[in-house]
N, C-alpha and C positions, 0 to 999 in steps of 0.2 A: 582501550577504548579505542574504536578506528574513528578515522578524519570523517568517512564517507557516513558512518551512522551517527555520530555525533551532526553533521549537518543534516541529515534525515530528521532526526527528532528536533532539534531547531526550527527548521521547515514547517513541519506537523504540527510542534506546538503553536507557531504563529499562523497559521493554516496560509503558507506564503508559496503560491503555487507558482507565481512568475521567479522564484528561487528555483525551480526544479531543472528547470532552463539546464542551468550550469552541473547540475547533479547529473542529468540523465544523458546515457550514451548514445548517440545518434541511432547504433544498433540494438540498443533495448530490447530485450523480450518480455514482457507483462504477461502471467498466466494467472486468470482468475477461478476463481473458486466453482464461476457457474458459467464459463464461457469456454465450449472446449476448444477451441483453436489458439494459439497465442497470439499475442497482438504485439506484433514485432515492427518495431521503431518509434525513436523519441515522439513524435506528435502523439500515437494512440498511448502510450506509456504515461506519459503528464496527462492526457484525456482521462484515464483510468486514475490515476492519484490521484488527480484534483477531484474528481468525484467522491472519492473514498474521501477525502480532509472534509469534503461537504457533511457526508452520510456519518461519518463515524464520528465526525469531532465532535462529540458530547463529551459535556463534562465529567462526566465517570471512562469514558476512553482512557485505557491505559496498556502498557507493556510492561506485565507481569514478571519475564523474566527474558534474559536473552542470552545467544552464544555466539561468541564472537572471533572468526579466526582470519587469515591472513587478508582474506578476500571473498571472504563472505560471512552473513550473520543469519541466524535464526533471531526473530523478535516473537515472543508469544505475547499475545493481546488480548484484551477482556474488554466489553461492555454490556451497557442494556440498551435494546434498541427497540423502541414499541413495547416494554414490559418483558420482553426476551431476551435470557442469558445468551450472548456472542460471543464465543470462544474461536480463538484462532494463531495463525504464525503467519508472518512475512519470513520470505526465504529471497536475503537478498545476496547479488553477488557485485563483484565492480571488479575495475580494471585498473591496471599500473597507473591512469594519469586519475584517480580516484573519481569514477564516474562509475552509474548503477547503470552494469551490462545485462542485468536478470532481474524480474520482479515478481517472485509466484508467493500467492497468497493462497493459502487454507483454511476451512470454515468449519466450525462443526458448535451444536448438533444440527442436525439436519433443518429442525426448526427455526435456528437462527440463520441458517441461509435462506432459507425461503423467506425470513423477514429481508434480509439482505438485499435479496435481487430485485423484489421492485422497487426500492428506496433506491438503489444505484444507477436500474433502468430509469426511472424519471429524472435522474440528475443528469445521467449522460447524455440525453433526450436533447436536453436544454444548452450544453456545449456544444462550442463548434467544432 
């Protein structure tokens, strides 16, 4: 296991958005399955991950599988959102300081993404 992924799991389970500040590198790039352009920087990454914690933080959210390398991991997740099965992966990269430098999310099926998009947009609109 990786210290970065251990920390990510702990923060996600606790919905601890304040803990993201130490985990996310200043130059982190977040790639959304719904937004064409990468979201660059710590503040935007934290905003998207905080929103995801709210939207995806349902009791049935779980990581089904994970594959961990030296400085990257793929975490496959699944949940039901508004009655729709959502399956996806988080692709996470980190630096030598154990801070996340890249976080890419991919979601399937299309109906899952279509259900996720307005839920995320609503939460993102409320965050500073």
